[in-house]
Backbone and ligand atoms as CSV (ligand in chain L), in Angstrom:
chain,resi,resn,atom,element,x,y,z
A,1,MET,N,N,40.596,27.800,-3.348
A,1,MET,CA,C,41.956,27.780,-2.746
A,1,MET,C,C,42.250,29.127,-2.081
A,2,GLN,N,N,42.806,29.028,-0.885
A,2,GLN,CA,C,43.194,30.214,-0.122
A,2,GLN,C,C,44.243,31.040,-0.859
A,3,ASN,N,N,44.312,32.342,-0.592
A,3,ASN,CA,C,45.369,33.162,-1.176
A,3,ASN,C,C,46.688,32.900,-0.475
A,4,LYS,N,N,47.785,33.238,-1.199
A,4,LYS,CA,C,49.118,33.110,-0.597
A,4,LYS,C,C,49.280,34.133,0.537
A,5,ASN,N,N,49.772,33.665,1.672
A,5,ASN,CA,C,50.058,34.574,2.775
A,5,ASN,C,C,51.556,34.596,3.047
A,6,ILE,N,N,52.037,35.762,3.419
A,6,ILE,CA,C,53.455,35.913,3.740
A,6,ILE,C,C,53.557,36.283,5.229
A,7,TYR,N,N,54.362,35.525,5.958
A,7,TYR,CA,C,54.509,35.747,7.398
A,7,TYR,C,C,55.944,36.112,7.734
A,8,ILE,N,N,56.098,36.837,8.833
A,8,ILE,CA,C,57.445,37.149,9.326
A,8,ILE,C,C,57.443,37.006,10.846
A,9,ALA,N,N,58.544,36.502,11.385
A,9,ALA,CA,C,58.697,36.423,12.844
A,9,ALA,C,C,60.173,36.496,13.180
A,10,SER,N,N,60.462,36.969,14.378
A,10,SER,CA,C,61.864,37.071,14.808
A,10,SER,C,C,61.939,36.895,16.315
A,11,ASP,N,N,63.159,36.723,16.813
A,11,ASP,CA,C,63.381,36.858,18.257
A,11,ASP,C,C,63.858,38.293,18.485
A,12,HIS,N,N,64.326,38.566,19.697
A,12,HIS,CA,C,64.773,39.931,20.033
A,12,HIS,C,C,65.933,40.392,19.151
A,13,ALA,N,N,66.807,39.442,18.760
A,13,ALA,CA,C,67.974,39.806,17.940
A,13,ALA,C,C,67.582,40.156,16.508
A,14,GLY,N,N,66.378,39.786,16.114
A,14,GLY,CA,C,65.909,40.110,14.766
A,14,GLY,C,C,64.830,41.174,14.753
A,15,PHE,N,N,64.465,41.621,15.951
A,15,PHE,CA,C,63.338,42.562,16.055
A,15,PHE,C,C,63.556,43.859,15.273
A,16,ASP,N,N,64.732,44.439,15.395
A,16,ASP,CA,C,65.018,45.712,14.727
A,16,ASP,C,C,64.914,45.569,13.201
A,17,LEU,N,N,65.529,44.515,12.668
A,17,LEU,CA,C,65.476,44.307,11.212
A,17,LEU,C,C,64.038,43.996,10.770
A,18,LYS,N,N,63.329,43.217,11.547
A,18,LYS,CA,C,61.933,42.899,11.203
A,18,LYS,C,C,61.107,44.184,11.111
A,19,THR,N,N,61.284,45.081,12.070
A,19,THR,CA,C,60.546,46.346,12.084
A,19,THR,C,C,60.833,47.144,10.810
A,20,LYS,N,N,62.105,47.183,10.418
A,20,LYS,CA,C,62.487,47.927,9.207
A,20,LYS,C,C,61.900,47.277,7.961
A,21,LEU,N,N,61.940,45.946,7.899
A,21,LEU,CA,C,61.416,45.245,6.716
A,21,LEU,C,C,59.906,45.461,6.579
A,22,LEU,N,N,59.209,45.475,7.710
A,22,LEU,CA,C,57.751,45.635,7.651
A,22,LEU,C,C,57.345,47.002,7.090
A,23,LYS,N,N,58.199,47.995,7.260
A,23,LYS,CA,C,57.915,49.328,6.689
A,23,LYS,C,C,57.960,49.263,5.174
A,24,ASN,N,N,58.852,48.425,4.637
A,24,ASN,CA,C,58.976,48.275,3.182
A,24,ASN,C,C,58.016,47.264,2.590
A,25,PHE,N,N,57.622,46.298,3.380
A,25,PHE,CA,C,56.737,45.237,2.896
A,25,PHE,C,C,55.517,45.165,3.826
A,26,PRO,N,N,54.624,46.152,3.743
A,26,PRO,CA,C,53.518,46.236,4.705
A,26,PRO,C,C,52.496,45.099,4.600
A,27,LYS,N,N,52.524,44.343,3.501
A,27,LYS,CA,C,51.534,43.257,3.377
A,27,LYS,C,C,51.943,41.989,4.126
A,28,ILE,N,N,53.155,41.968,4.633
A,28,ILE,CA,C,53.624,40.781,5.364
A,28,ILE,C,C,52.985,40.747,6.758
A,29,ASN,N,N,52.492,39.575,7.141
A,29,ASN,CA,C,51.839,39.406,8.447
A,29,ASN,C,C,52.879,39.189,9.550
A,30,ASP,N,N,52.822,40.042,10.563
A,30,ASP,CA,C,53.807,40.022,11.650
A,30,ASP,C,C,53.357,39.100,12.791
A,31,LEU,N,N,54.144,38.056,13.036
A,31,LEU,CA,C,53.811,37.109,14.119
A,31,LEU,C,C,54.668,37.332,15.361
A,32,GLY,N,N,55.317,38.494,15.455
A,32,GLY,CA,C,56.128,38.803,16.633
A,32,GLY,C,C,57.588,38.413,16.443
A,33,THR,N,N,58.379,38.615,17.394
A,33,THR,CA,C,58.157,39.220,18.670
A,33,THR,C,C,57.890,40.724,18.483
A,34,LYS,N,N,57.224,41.308,19.440
A,34,LYS,CA,C,56.781,42.695,19.259
A,34,LYS,C,C,57.632,43.722,19.990
A,35,THR,N,N,58.627,43.263,20.755
A,35,THR,CA,C,59.548,44.183,21.443
A,35,THR,C,C,60.958,43.602,21.363
A,36,ASP,N,N,61.932,44.339,21.891
A,36,ASP,CA,C,63.297,43.812,21.865
A,36,ASP,C,C,63.666,43.074,23.157
A,37,GLU,N,N,62.659,42.749,23.955
A,37,GLU,CA,C,62.880,41.964,25.174
A,37,GLU,C,C,63.265,40.532,24.809
A,38,SER,N,N,64.167,39.949,25.578
A,38,SER,CA,C,64.685,38.617,25.258
A,38,SER,C,C,63.590,37.541,25.225
A,39,VAL,N,N,63.581,36.772,24.140
A,39,VAL,CA,C,62.610,35.687,23.952
A,39,VAL,C,C,63.359,34.477,23.390
A,40,ASP,N,N,62.671,33.348,23.259
A,40,ASP,CA,C,63.290,32.123,22.749
A,40,ASP,C,C,62.917,31.914,21.277
A,41,TYR,N,N,63.943,31.871,20.414
A,41,TYR,CA,C,63.664,31.790,18.966
A,41,TYR,C,C,62.800,30.588,18.537
A,42,PRO,N,N,62.907,29.385,19.203
A,42,PRO,CA,C,62.062,28.283,18.721
A,42,PRO,C,C,60.555,28.596,18.811
A,43,ASP,N,N,60.167,29.373,19.823
A,43,ASP,CA,C,58.736,29.699,19.959
A,43,ASP,C,C,58.230,30.420,18.715
A,44,PHE,N,N,59.067,31.281,18.153
A,44,PHE,CA,C,58.642,32.063,16.990
A,44,PHE,C,C,58.796,31.278,15.694
A,45,ALA,N,N,59.799,30.413,15.654
A,45,ALA,CA,C,59.939,29.543,14.473
A,45,ALA,C,C,58.721,28.625,14.387
A,46,HIS,N,N,58.311,28.059,15.516
A,46,HIS,CA,C,57.171,27.137,15.514
A,46,HIS,C,C,55.871,27.873,15.143
A,47,LYS,N,N,55.724,29.060,15.667
A,47,LYS,CA,C,54.518,29.856,15.373
A,47,LYS,C,C,54.412,30.123,13.869
A,48,LEU,N,N,55.531,30.503,13.267
A,48,LEU,CA,C,55.532,30.840,11.836
A,48,LEU,C,C,55.359,29.596,10.957
A,49,THR,N,N,56.068,28.522,11.271
A,49,THR,CA,C,55.978,27.332,10.404
A,49,THR,C,C,54.566,26.754,10.444
A,50,LYS,N,N,53.913,26.856,11.580
A,50,LYS,CA,C,52.521,26.379,11.701
A,50,LYS,C,C,51.631,27.114,10.684
A,51,GLU,N,N,51.822,28.417,10.553
A,51,GLU,CA,C,51.015,29.204,9.589
A,51,GLU,C,C,51.421,28.871,8.154
A,52,VAL,N,N,52.716,28.780,7.886
A,52,VAL,CA,C,53.183,28.498,6.515
A,52,VAL,C,C,52.634,27.156,6.038
A,53,LEU,N,N,52.595,26.171,6.904
A,53,LEU,CA,C,52.163,24.828,6.502
A,53,LEU,C,C,50.656,24.718,6.244
A,54,LYS,N,N,49.907,25.758,6.535
A,54,LYS,CA,C,48.454,25.722,6.300
A,54,LYS,C,C,48.085,25.788,4.829
A,55,ASN,N,N,49.010,26.274,3.984
A,55,ASN,CA,C,48.732,26.425,2.550
A,55,ASN,C,C,50.050,26.304,1.791
A,56,LYS,N,N,50.066,25.466,0.761
A,56,LYS,CA,C,51.316,25.247,0.006
A,56,LYS,C,C,51.899,26.527,-0.585
A,57,LYS,N,N,51.042,27.526,-0.800
A,57,LYS,CA,C,51.529,28.774,-1.401
A,57,LYS,C,C,52.150,29.715,-0.363
A,58,ASN,N,N,51.873,29.477,0.904
A,58,ASN,CA,C,52.368,30.388,1.943
A,58,ASN,C,C,53.893,30.362,2.058
A,59,VAL,N,N,54.444,31.491,2.418
A,59,VAL,CA,C,55.885,31.561,2.669
A,59,VAL,C,C,56.130,32.380,3.941
A,60,GLY,N,N,57.346,32.230,4.480
A,60,GLY,CA,C,57.663,32.943,5.709
A,60,GLY,C,C,59.083,33.466,5.729
A,61,ILE,N,N,59.304,34.406,6.622
A,61,ILE,CA,C,60.641,34.982,6.837
A,61,ILE,C,C,60.914,34.924,8.337
A,62,LEU,N,N,62.043,34.355,8.701
A,62,LEU,CA,C,62.424,34.258,10.108
A,62,LEU,C,C,63.743,34.987,10.315
A,63,ILE,N,N,63.882,35.666,11.439
A,63,ILE,CA,C,65.127,36.386,11.730
A,63,ILE,C,C,65.542,36.138,13.181
A,64,CYS,N,N,66.775,35.712,13.366
A,64,CYS,CA,C,67.376,35.716,14.707
A,64,CYS,C,C,68.767,36.327,14.546
A,65,GLY,N,N,69.620,36.214,15.542
A,65,GLY,CA,C,70.931,36.870,15.464
A,65,GLY,C,C,71.780,36.345,14.323
A,66,THR,N,N,72.035,35.050,14.309
A,66,THR,CA,C,72.850,34.432,13.258
A,66,THR,C,C,72.014,33.822,12.137
A,67,GLY,N,N,70.760,33.570,12.422
A,67,GLY,CA,C,69.898,32.855,11.465
A,67,GLY,C,C,69.973,31.349,11.653
A,68,VAL,N,N,70.931,30.902,12.451
A,68,VAL,CA,C,71.135,29.454,12.592
A,68,VAL,C,C,70.061,28.803,13.475
A,69,GLY,N,N,69.779,29.416,14.613
A,69,GLY,CA,C,68.754,28.845,15.498
A,69,GLY,C,C,67.414,28.737,14.799
A,70,MET,N,N,67.017,29.786,14.114
A,70,MET,CA,C,65.734,29.776,13.389
A,70,MET,C,C,65.751,28.711,12.290
A,71,SER,N,N,66.901,28.546,11.616
A,71,SER,CA,C,66.998,27.540,10.546
A,71,SER,C,C,66.818,26.138,11.114
A,72,ILE,N,N,67.518,25.862,12.204
A,72,ILE,CA,C,67.422,24.528,12.818
A,72,ILE,C,C,65.979,24.254,13.240
A,73,ALA,N,N,65.392,25.210,13.928
A,73,ALA,CA,C,64.024,25.017,14.440
A,73,ALA,C,C,63.026,24.831,13.295
A,74,ALA,N,N,63.109,25.659,12.282
A,74,ALA,CA,C,62.131,25.599,11.182
A,74,ALA,C,C,62.267,24.304,10.393
A,75,ASN,N,N,63.490,23.889,10.142
A,75,ASN,CA,C,63.705,22.699,9.307
A,75,ASN,C,C,63.365,21.383,10.009
A,76,ARG,N,N,63.035,21.439,11.289
A,76,ARG,CA,C,62.562,20.226,11.979
A,76,ARG,C,C,61.137,19.880,11.573
A,77,LYS,N,N,60.438,20.814,10.954
A,77,LYS,CA,C,59.027,20.592,10.587
A,77,LYS,C,C,58.926,20.036,9.168
A,78,LYS,N,N,58.267,18.880,9.036
A,78,LYS,CA,C,58.085,18.265,7.732
A,78,LYS,C,C,57.315,19.229,6.814
A,79,GLY,N,N,57.844,19.427,5.629
A,79,GLY,CA,C,57.183,20.331,4.689
A,79,GLY,C,C,57.809,21.716,4.662
A,80,ILE,N,N,58.650,21.981,5.658
A,80,ILE,CA,C,59.349,23.277,5.675
A,80,ILE,C,C,60.730,23.105,5.045
A,81,ARG,N,N,61.038,24.000,4.113
A,81,ARG,CA,C,62.391,24.082,3.544
A,81,ARG,C,C,62.863,25.516,3.810
A,82,ALA,N,N,63.626,25.662,4.885
A,82,ALA,CA,C,64.090,26.993,5.294
A,82,ALA,C,C,65.539,27.180,4.865
A,83,GLY,N,N,65.807,28.292,4.201
A,83,GLY,CA,C,67.160,28.583,3.730
A,83,GLY,C,C,67.699,29.846,4.365
A,84,LEU,N,N,68.905,29.733,4.886
A,84,LEU,CA,C,69.576,30.888,5.503
A,84,LEU,C,C,70.318,31.670,4.422
A,85,ALA,N,N,70.026,32.958,4.312
A,85,ALA,CA,C,70.665,33.782,3.279
A,85,ALA,C,C,71.223,35.054,3.899
A,86,ASN,N,N,72.492,35.328,3.629
A,86,ASN,CA,C,73.038,36.611,4.091
A,86,ASN,C,C,73.220,37.596,2.942
A,87,ASN,N,N,72.713,37.204,1.763
A,87,ASN,CA,C,72.678,38.167,0.659
A,87,ASN,C,C,71.575,37.772,-0.336
A,88,SER,N,N,71.275,38.699,-1.257
A,88,SER,CA,C,70.123,38.502,-2.149
A,88,SER,C,C,70.374,37.409,-3.193
A,89,LYS,N,N,71.645,37.142,-3.497
A,89,LYS,CA,C,71.923,36.065,-4.463
A,89,LYS,C,C,71.529,34.719,-3.868
A,90,ILE,N,N,71.863,34.526,-2.608
A,90,ILE,CA,C,71.481,33.268,-1.947
A,90,ILE,C,C,69.955,33.220,-1.785
A,91,ALA,N,N,69.353,34.354,-1.440
A,91,ALA,CA,C,67.889,34.393,-1.279
A,91,ALA,C,C,67.189,33.990,-2.577
A,92,ARG,N,N,67.756,34.367,-3.716
A,92,ARG,CA,C,67.186,33.988,-5.015
A,92,ARG,C,C,67.391,32.487,-5.254
A,93,LEU,N,N,68.584,32.016,-4.934
A,93,LEU,CA,C,68.896,30.600,-5.186
A,93,LEU,C,C,68.125,29.630,-4.295
A,94,ILE,N,N,67.792,30.032,-3.092
A,94,ILE,CA,C,67.016,29.108,-2.240
A,94,ILE,C,C,65.602,28.930,-2.788
A,95,ARG,N,N,65.130,29.881,-3.557
A,95,ARG,CA,C,63.840,29.697,-4.257
A,95,ARG,C,C,64.057,28.864,-5.527
A,96,LYS,N,N,65.008,29.249,-6.350
A,96,LYS,CA,C,65.247,28.584,-7.646
A,96,LYS,C,C,65.610,27.118,-7.487
A,97,HIS,N,N,66.519,26.815,-6.586
A,97,HIS,CA,C,67.058,25.460,-6.472
A,97,HIS,C,C,66.439,24.634,-5.354
A,98,ASN,N,N,66.044,25.278,-4.267
A,98,ASN,CA,C,65.579,24.523,-3.092
A,98,ASN,C,C,64.077,24.656,-2.844
A,99,ASP,N,N,63.410,25.446,-3.654
A,99,ASP,CA,C,61.976,25.707,-3.457
A,99,ASP,C,C,61.702,26.053,-1.989
A,100,ALA,N,N,62.573,26.859,-1.423
A,100,ALA,CA,C,62.434,27.218,-0.003
A,100,ALA,C,C,61.107,27.930,0.239
A,101,ASN,N,N,60.441,27.525,1.310
A,101,ASN,CA,C,59.213,28.245,1.680
A,101,ASN,C,C,59.440,29.143,2.899
A,102,VAL,N,N,60.652,29.120,3.408
A,102,VAL,CA,C,61.015,30.051,4.491
A,102,VAL,C,C,62.404,30.627,4.210
A,103,LEU,N,N,62.485,31.943,4.258
A,103,LEU,CA,C,63.768,32.649,4.156
A,103,LEU,C,C,64.217,32.974,5.575
A,104,VAL,N,N,65.447,32.622,5.906
A,104,VAL,CA,C,65.975,32.975,7.225
A,104,VAL,C,C,67.075,34.014,7.055
A,105,LEU,N,N,66.971,35.083,7.821
A,105,LEU,CA,C,67.966,36.160,7.749
A,105,LEU,C,C,68.731,36.270,9.069
A,106,PRO,N,N,70.044,36.549,8.985
A,106,PRO,CA,C,70.844,36.737,10.194
A,106,PRO,C,C,70.826,38.209,10.623
A,107,GLY,N,N,69.945,38.545,11.548
A,107,GLY,CA,C,69.706,39.942,11.919
A,107,GLY,C,C,70.962,40.702,12.314
A,108,ARG,N,N,71.929,40.000,12.922
A,108,ARG,CA,C,73.146,40.686,13.386
A,108,ARG,C,C,74.266,40.664,12.357
A,109,PHE,N,N,74.019,40.035,11.197
A,109,PHE,CA,C,75.094,39.884,10.212
A,109,PHE,C,C,74.656,40.239,8.789
A,110,ILE,N,N,73.673,41.093,8.673
A,110,ILE,CA,C,73.240,41.547,7.339
A,110,ILE,C,C,72.798,43.005,7.484
A,111,ASN,N,N,73.132,43.838,6.488
A,111,ASN,CA,C,72.663,45.221,6.607
A,111,ASN,C,C,71.240,45.342,6.038
A,112,THR,N,N,70.579,46.422,6.405
A,112,THR,CA,C,69.161,46.575,6.069
A,112,THR,C,C,68.927,46.551,4.566
A,113,SER,N,N,69.793,47.211,3.822
A,113,SER,CA,C,69.612,47.273,2.377
A,113,SER,C,C,69.706,45.869,1.761
A,114,GLU,N,N,70.694,45.089,2.182
A,114,GLU,CA,C,70.834,43.726,1.643
A,114,GLU,C,C,69.665,42.840,2.088
A,115,ALA,N,N,69.187,43.077,3.303
A,115,ALA,CA,C,68.043,42.292,3.791
A,115,ALA,C,C,66.793,42.593,2.960
A,116,LYS,N,N,66.580,43.853,2.624
A,116,LYS,CA,C,65.421,44.228,1.788
A,116,LYS,C,C,65.535,43.585,0.419
A,117,LYS,N,N,66.727,43.640,-0.151
A,117,LYS,CA,C,66.947,43.014,-1.470
A,117,LYS,C,C,66.726,41.504,-1.383
A,118,SER,N,N,67.117,40.920,-0.271
A,118,SER,CA,C,66.953,39.477,-0.091
A,118,SER,C,C,65.472,39.100,-0.020
A,119,VAL,N,N,64.702,39.888,0.711
A,119,VAL,CA,C,63.256,39.616,0.804
A,119,VAL,C,C,62.616,39.764,-0.576
A,120,GLN,N,N,62.984,40.823,-1.292
A,120,GLN,CA,C,62.445,41.054,-2.636
A,120,GLN,C,C,62.781,39.875,-3.556
A,121,ALA,N,N,64.028,39.432,-3.501
A,121,ALA,CA,C,64.456,38.309,-4.350
A,121,ALA,C,C,63.710,37.030,-3.980
A,122,PHE,N,N,63.580,36.774,-2.695
A,122,PHE,CA,C,62.888,35.569,-2.225
A,122,PHE,C,C,61.431,35.568,-2.680
A,123,LEU,N,N,60.776,36.710,-2.558
A,123,LEU,CA,C,59.344,36.775,-2.888
A,123,LEU,C,C,59.071,36.771,-4.394
A,124,SER,N,N,60.047,37.163,-5.193
A,124,SER,CA,C,59.767,37.305,-6.630
A,124,SER,C,C,60.363,36.181,-7.489
A,125,THR,N,N,61.074,35.254,-6.881
A,125,THR,CA,C,61.739,34.213,-7.668
A,125,THR,C,C,60.953,32.908,-7.650
A,126,LYS,N,N,60.850,32.299,-8.830
A,126,LYS,CA,C,60.112,31.027,-8.942
A,126,LYS,C,C,61.071,29.836,-8.862
A,127,PHE,N,N,60.529,28.717,-8.412
A,127,PHE,CA,C,61.266,27.454,-8.358
A,127,PHE,C,C,61.565,27.003,-9.784
A,128,GLU,N,N,62.791,26.554,-10.020
A,128,GLU,CA,C,63.218,26.150,-11.358
A,128,GLU,C,C,62.738,24.744,-11.734
A,129,SER,N,N,62.413,23.954,-10.733
A,129,SER,CA,C,61.937,22.570,-10.924
A,129,SER,C,C,62.976,21.714,-11.653
A,130,GLY,N,N,62.563,20.796,-12.572
A,130,GLY,CA,C,63.523,19.948,-13.286
A,130,GLY,C,C,64.345,19.110,-12.322
A,131,ARG,N,N,65.664,19.140,-12.488
A,131,ARG,CA,C,66.553,18.327,-11.642
A,131,ARG,C,C,66.426,18.677,-10.158
A,132,HIS,N,N,66.058,19.915,-9.888
A,132,HIS,CA,C,65.929,20.332,-8.488
A,132,HIS,C,C,64.721,19.658,-7.818
A,133,LYS,N,N,63.698,19.389,-8.607
A,133,LYS,CA,C,62.516,18.723,-8.065
A,133,LYS,C,C,62.885,17.306,-7.606
A,134,ARG,N,N,63.679,16.633,-8.455
A,134,ARG,CA,C,64.120,15.275,-8.117
A,134,ARG,C,C,64.880,15.292,-6.775
A,135,ARG,N,N,65.718,16.269,-6.603
A,135,ARG,CA,C,66.527,16.345,-5.378
A,135,ARG,C,C,65.668,16.637,-4.161
A,136,ILE,N,N,64.693,17.507,-4.343
A,136,ILE,CA,C,63.805,17.848,-3.207
A,136,ILE,C,C,62.993,16.640,-2.768
A,137,LYS,N,N,62.619,15.818,-3.752
A,137,LYS,CA,C,61.850,14.605,-3.413
A,137,LYS,C,C,62.659,13.652,-2.545
A,138,LYS,N,N,63.980,13.748,-2.617
A,138,LYS,CA,C,64.836,12.859,-1.820
A,138,LYS,C,C,65.054,13.362,-0.389
A,139,LEU,N,N,64.573,14.554,-0.085
A,139,LEU,CA,C,64.802,15.103,1.265
A,139,LEU,C,C,64.025,14.303,2.323
L,1,LIG,C1,C,70.077,35.423,20.738
L,1,LIG,O1,O,71.026,36.034,21.528
L,1,LIG,C2,C,70.723,34.527,19.704
L,1,LIG,O2,O,71.316,33.437,20.309
L,1,LIG,C3,C,69.704,34.094,18.668
L,1,LIG,O3,O,69.150,35.209,18.079
L,1,LIG,C4,C,70.207,33.266,17.505
L,1,LIG,O4,O,71.334,33.838,16.902
L,1,LIG,C5,C,70.337,31.828,17.738
L,1,LIG,O5,O,70.687,31.046,16.839
């Protein structure tokens, strides 16, 4: 079985936060965008979800301005459970209750410290299963 891989991608509105997060989490694989030039968020959501879906253990982080565009795009893919979190409590709960395999951050509406805490919480929290598993099966 392949090892777990962690991916990150953003559009231009998430580029600055992505750059800062990568300094703290150097093992995360960067799928772009690589500059702050305007790009289309679905291109990066699709690129990241394609990699995440290659292995059940893989997870991803997506960032756009509000987090909404990335959430919509990512959740169109079967097998992706993307949760938008603007704080670390929500980032923990999307793992515990929703078994989220993608964390979405709102680059223009979260400060760097809270975003770092959110990534840490997302990466270190396990799915609670039980009643939550039953609910996920109904998705
Ligand atoms: C880009 O300006 C912005 O629309 C995008 O980052 C995102 O917020 C879309 O949902």
